[in-house]
Residue frames as qw, qx, qy, qz and C-alpha x, y, z in Angstrom:
[[0.678, -0.721, -0.042, -0.137, -47.92, -2.17, -33.03],
 [0.860, -0.176, 0.012, 0.479, -44.34, -3.51, -33.05],
 [0.433, 0.513, 0.051, 0.740, -43.15, -0.31, -34.69],
 [0.303, -0.824, -0.023, -0.478, -44.61, 1.80, -31.91],
 [0.832, -0.535, 0.017, 0.146, -42.79, -0.31, -29.30],
 [0.743, 0.132, 0.071, 0.653, -39.53, 0.15, -31.17],
 [0.145, 0.703, 0.092, 0.690, -40.17, 3.86, -31.50],
 [0.554, -0.794, -0.034, -0.250, -40.93, 4.15, -27.77],
 [0.867, -0.350, 0.035, 0.354, -37.79, 2.25, -26.79],
 [0.580, 0.349, 0.078, 0.732, -35.69, 4.54, -28.97],
 [0.079, -0.755, -0.084, -0.645, -37.24, 7.61, -27.43],
 [0.727, -0.662, -0.169, 0.071, -36.74, 6.47, -23.84],
 [0.235, 0.811, -0.382, 0.376, -33.86, 8.41, -22.36],
 [0.775, -0.179, -0.458, 0.396, -31.17, 7.20, -20.01],
 [0.443, -0.774, -0.187, 0.412, -29.52, 9.19, -17.25],
 [0.430, -0.206, 0.303, 0.825, -27.22, 10.73, -19.88],
 [0.346, 0.618, 0.126, -0.695, -30.17, 12.08, -21.84],
 [0.271, 0.392, -0.690, -0.545, -29.38, 9.96, -24.90],
 [0.901, 0.041, -0.144, -0.408, -31.38, 7.05, -26.32],
 [0.804, -0.404, 0.436, 0.009, -30.08, 3.67, -25.06],
 [0.884, 0.364, 0.168, 0.240, -28.65, 2.73, -28.45],
 [0.392, 0.793, -0.189, 0.426, -26.19, 5.64, -28.24],
 [0.461, -0.759, 0.380, -0.258, -24.93, 4.95, -24.72],
 [0.751, 0.282, -0.572, 0.172, -21.85, 2.80, -24.27],
 [0.716, -0.677, 0.123, -0.118, -21.14, 1.30, -20.88],
 [0.622, 0.503, -0.491, 0.344, -17.43, 1.09, -20.16],
 [0.734, -0.677, 0.030, 0.041, -15.81, -0.20, -17.01],
 [0.458, 0.697, -0.429, 0.348, -12.25, 0.87, -16.49],
 [0.840, -0.421, -0.228, 0.257, -9.99, -0.82, -14.02],
 [0.055, 0.948, -0.195, 0.244, -7.93, 1.94, -12.44],
 [0.678, -0.620, 0.390, 0.066, -5.71, -0.23, -10.28],
 [0.715, 0.558, -0.416, 0.066, -2.35, -1.39, -11.54],
 [0.803, -0.536, 0.244, 0.093, 0.21, -3.65, -9.99],
 [0.183, 0.752, -0.619, -0.135, 3.90, -4.04, -10.58],
 [0.991, 0.056, -0.083, -0.093, 4.80, -7.50, -11.79],
 [0.718, -0.533, 0.307, 0.327, 8.42, -7.03, -10.82],
 [0.667, 0.112, 0.394, 0.623, 11.54, -6.24, -12.78],
 [0.005, 0.554, -0.087, -0.828, 12.34, -3.18, -14.79],
 [0.653, 0.613, 0.129, -0.425, 10.75, -2.28, -18.10],
 [0.347, 0.667, -0.610, -0.253, 13.87, -3.19, -20.04],
 [0.126, -0.261, 0.953, -0.093, 13.97, -6.65, -18.49],
 [0.338, -0.174, -0.807, -0.451, 10.49, -7.50, -19.68],
 [0.323, -0.518, -0.766, 0.201, 8.53, -6.86, -16.50],
 [0.006, -0.254, 0.049, -0.966, 6.88, -3.46, -16.35],
 [0.338, 0.146, 0.545, -0.753, 3.51, -2.41, -15.05],
 [0.226, -0.222, -0.816, -0.484, 0.46, -4.40, -16.11],
 [0.548, -0.373, -0.018, -0.748, -3.14, -3.91, -14.98],
 [0.419, -0.248, 0.770, -0.412, -4.17, -6.05, -12.02],
 [0.776, 0.197, 0.515, -0.307, -5.26, -9.53, -13.05],
 [0.760, 0.637, -0.106, -0.078, -3.46, -9.58, -16.41],
 [0.756, -0.391, 0.384, 0.358, -0.32, -11.65, -16.71],
 [0.001, -0.624, 0.513, 0.589, 2.45, -11.03, -19.21],
 [0.097, 0.181, -0.841, -0.501, 1.44, -12.29, -22.65],
 [0.315, 0.308, 0.834, -0.332, -2.08, -13.25, -21.59],
 [0.467, 0.627, 0.126, -0.611, -3.87, -10.98, -24.07],
 [0.320, 0.523, -0.653, -0.445, -1.86, -12.35, -26.97],
 [0.076, -0.091, 0.993, -0.025, -2.46, -15.94, -25.91],
 [0.326, 0.437, 0.766, -0.340, -6.25, -15.64, -25.75],
 [0.316, 0.597, -0.068, -0.734, -6.65, -13.42, -28.82],
 [0.844, 0.379, 0.373, -0.065, -6.32, -16.28, -31.31],
 [0.294, 0.843, -0.417, -0.173, -3.13, -14.95, -32.89],
 [0.928, 0.202, -0.286, 0.128, -0.81, -17.69, -34.24],
 [0.746, -0.601, 0.023, 0.286, 2.03, -18.54, -31.86],
 [0.675, 0.163, 0.143, 0.705, 4.76, -17.45, -34.30],
 [0.068, 0.733, 0.143, 0.661, 3.38, -13.90, -34.09],
 [0.608, -0.783, -0.113, -0.072, 3.45, -13.97, -30.29],
 [0.780, -0.336, 0.103, 0.518, 7.22, -14.36, -30.39],
 [0.451, 0.731, 0.148, 0.491, 7.67, -11.27, -32.56],
 [0.476, -0.341, -0.186, 0.789, 10.09, -8.55, -31.55],
 [0.133, 0.895, 0.353, 0.236, 8.84, -4.97, -31.60],
 [0.427, 0.111, -0.155, 0.884, 10.56, -1.61, -31.32],
 [0.181, -0.869, -0.434, 0.152, 9.15, 1.08, -29.03],
 [0.464, 0.008, 0.085, 0.882, 10.33, 4.52, -30.13],
 [0.104, 0.809, 0.289, -0.501, 9.47, 8.19, -30.33],
 [0.638, 0.534, 0.346, 0.434, 9.54, 9.36, -33.98],
 [0.357, -0.241, 0.035, 0.902, 11.63, 12.34, -34.93],
 [0.261, 0.697, 0.242, -0.622, 10.06, 15.60, -36.00],
 [0.648, 0.553, 0.439, 0.285, 9.17, 15.89, -39.67],
 [0.436, -0.218, 0.139, 0.862, 11.67, 18.27, -41.25],
 [0.077, 0.346, 0.489, 0.797, 9.21, 19.85, -43.67],
 [0.374, -0.734, -0.470, -0.317, 6.70, 20.76, -40.97],
 [0.093, 0.476, -0.421, 0.767, 7.02, 23.23, -38.13],
 [0.708, -0.459, -0.028, -0.536, 4.29, 21.71, -35.95],
 [0.042, 0.401, -0.858, 0.318, 5.03, 19.41, -33.06],
 [0.749, -0.128, 0.235, -0.607, 1.82, 17.41, -32.70],
 [0.941, 0.190, -0.206, -0.188, 2.96, 14.18, -34.40],
 [0.625, 0.398, -0.581, 0.338, 6.31, 13.58, -32.76],
 [0.296, -0.510, 0.522, -0.617, 5.52, 13.79, -29.05],
 [0.902, -0.145, 0.153, -0.378, 3.81, 10.38, -28.97],
 [0.307, -0.423, 0.847, 0.100, 5.42, 6.94, -28.84],
 [0.773, 0.318, -0.283, -0.470, 4.97, 4.20, -31.44],
 [0.674, -0.230, 0.702, 0.026, 5.37, 0.46, -31.76],
 [0.644, 0.538, -0.387, -0.383, 6.59, -1.10, -34.99],
 [0.952, -0.094, 0.289, 0.033, 7.38, -4.70, -35.80],
 [0.229, -0.563, 0.647, 0.461, 10.80, -5.63, -37.08],
 [0.736, 0.458, -0.209, -0.453, 10.41, -6.60, -40.71],
 [0.775, -0.205, 0.595, 0.060, 11.12, -10.19, -41.63],
 [0.550, 0.091, 0.669, 0.491, 11.09, -11.33, -45.25],
 [0.361, 0.768, 0.060, -0.526, 10.92, -8.92, -48.18],
 [0.554, 0.039, 0.638, 0.534, 11.48, -9.45, -51.87],
 [0.189, 0.407, -0.230, -0.864, 11.07, -7.50, -55.06],
 [0.693, 0.443, 0.505, -0.262, 8.03, -8.35, -57.14],
 [0.449, -0.106, 0.607, 0.647, 9.37, -9.25, -60.62],
 [0.276, 0.652, 0.634, 0.311, 6.31, -7.97, -62.48],
 [0.023, -0.951, -0.233, -0.204, 5.96, -4.47, -61.04],
 [0.476, 0.420, -0.362, 0.683, 9.21, -4.01, -59.15],
 [0.471, -0.695, 0.069, -0.538, 7.39, -3.35, -55.88],
 [0.071, 0.326, -0.844, 0.420, 8.71, -4.56, -52.57],
 [0.750, -0.281, -0.400, -0.446, 6.56, -7.45, -51.33],
 [0.086, -0.338, 0.804, -0.482, 6.27, -9.27, -48.04],
 [0.551, -0.283, -0.749, -0.234, 4.38, -12.21, -46.61],
 [0.258, -0.178, -0.645, 0.697, 4.42, -10.61, -43.17],
 [0.154, -0.719, -0.578, -0.353, 0.91, -9.44, -42.29],
 [0.445, -0.800, -0.272, 0.296, 2.13, -7.43, -39.29],
 [0.584, 0.080, 0.108, 0.800, 4.79, -5.49, -41.20],
 [0.045, 0.432, 0.195, 0.880, 2.63, -2.41, -41.68],
 [0.439, -0.678, -0.590, 0.017, 0.64, -2.55, -38.43],
 [0.446, -0.491, -0.216, 0.717, 2.89, -0.04, -36.70],
 [0.132, 0.052, 0.319, 0.937, 2.61, 2.33, -39.63],
 [0.231, -0.531, -0.659, -0.480, -1.18, 2.11, -39.44],
 [0.326, -0.679, -0.046, -0.656, -1.63, 3.37, -35.94],
 [0.751, -0.413, -0.437, 0.273, -0.01, 1.89, -32.84],
 [0.154, 0.592, -0.191, 0.767, 0.44, 5.28, -31.21],
 [0.592, -0.542, -0.537, 0.258, 0.71, 5.83, -27.45],
 [0.126, -0.956, -0.026, -0.266, 0.83, 8.90, -25.22],
 [0.360, -0.785, 0.495, -0.090, 3.76, 7.64, -23.15],
 [0.350, 0.455, -0.819, -0.021, 6.60, 5.16, -23.29],
 [0.279, -0.117, 0.848, -0.434, 5.14, 3.26, -20.34],
 [0.718, 0.319, 0.283, -0.550, 1.80, 2.78, -22.14],
 [0.652, 0.531, -0.471, -0.266, 3.58, 1.37, -25.20],
 [0.138, 0.368, -0.896, 0.209, 5.65, -1.00, -23.08],
 [0.487, 0.038, 0.677, -0.550, 2.56, -2.13, -21.18],
 [0.767, 0.416, -0.023, -0.488, 0.76, -2.86, -24.47],
 [0.521, 0.497, -0.689, -0.080, 3.71, -4.91, -25.76],
 [0.081, -0.248, 0.889, -0.377, 3.90, -6.87, -22.50],
 [0.655, 0.152, 0.442, -0.594, 0.16, -7.60, -22.50],
 [0.813, 0.457, -0.159, -0.324, 0.50, -9.13, -25.96],
 [0.898, -0.255, 0.317, 0.168, 3.61, -11.09, -25.00],
 [0.662, 0.694, -0.075, 0.273, 5.94, -9.40, -27.48],
 [0.676, -0.313, -0.025, 0.667, 9.63, -8.97, -26.80],
 [0.200, 0.956, 0.176, 0.126, 10.44, -5.30, -27.10],
 [0.606, -0.019, -0.035, 0.794, 13.37, -2.98, -27.53],
 [0.052, -0.934, -0.289, 0.205, 13.10, 0.63, -26.40],
 [0.536, 0.323, 0.098, 0.774, 14.88, 3.31, -28.40],
 [0.227, -0.570, -0.336, 0.714, 15.34, 6.60, -26.58],
 [0.327, 0.893, 0.292, -0.099, 13.98, 9.84, -28.01],
 [0.628, 0.327, 0.116, 0.697, 16.21, 11.66, -30.45],
 [0.253, -0.621, -0.203, 0.713, 17.50, 15.01, -29.25],
 [0.397, 0.857, 0.304, 0.126, 16.39, 17.99, -31.28],
 [0.553, -0.200, 0.122, 0.799, 19.37, 19.93, -32.65],
 [0.204, 0.933, 0.288, -0.066, 18.71, 23.59, -33.26],
 [0.571, 0.057, 0.138, 0.807, 21.15, 25.63, -35.30],
 [0.003, 0.765, 0.281, -0.580, 20.73, 29.34, -34.69],
 [0.378, 0.296, 0.498, 0.722, 20.05, 31.21, -37.92],
 [0.113, 0.558, 0.240, -0.787, 18.84, 34.66, -38.71],
 [0.586, 0.704, 0.374, -0.143, 16.76, 35.92, -41.59],
 [0.141, 0.876, -0.350, -0.300, 19.81, 37.78, -42.92],
 [0.484, -0.318, 0.779, 0.239, 21.57, 34.44, -43.58],
 [0.656, 0.509, 0.557, 0.007, 19.26, 33.95, -46.57],
 [0.414, 0.906, 0.072, 0.048, 20.80, 36.98, -48.33],
 [0.437, -0.730, 0.413, 0.324, 24.50, 36.74, -47.41],
 [0.637, 0.670, -0.363, -0.119, 27.00, 36.62, -50.23],
 [0.870, -0.358, 0.329, 0.081, 29.09, 33.46, -49.99],
 [0.287, -0.520, 0.608, 0.527, 31.59, 34.24, -52.70],
 [0.487, 0.404, -0.488, -0.601, 31.69, 33.27, -56.35],
 [0.947, 0.047, 0.154, -0.279, 30.19, 29.98, -57.47],
 [0.562, -0.397, 0.662, 0.298, 32.72, 27.17, -57.95],
 [0.425, 0.541, -0.490, -0.535, 33.88, 26.64, -61.55],
 [0.889, 0.049, 0.425, -0.162, 32.95, 23.35, -63.21]]
């Protein structure tokens, strides 16, 4: 009898047409307020009701990690690829602290647990979103401007031009 109740509850549909176990309710707060100051001075835009550093303080992170300095930057385009999908976004990385060479294997080691967090996936669609995330967690941040793309005009014929004799060794 219990199995039939479970089966019925799974088959009941919500307004989305999916069983209740597959529906996620999300409330998004669309309002934002300016907490004063410019983004470089540590006071950008935060969602209403969230103070600077509040998320980091209540998340249970040790206080020494709340004082970390992060770098907000836009990565340069990968030279070996012609696509542009991975360099339009902004990233946050932590400044590395202590590193040493492991005497057994020769690998670089660190005791910093946040050293590779930025490499793992702190990607943002805009600079403002990255700054807002850093402010919510109470991190000091430094913004590096995007690197300008330098294009050197070349033609296909440049691959076959004769450049003179090879230098003698």
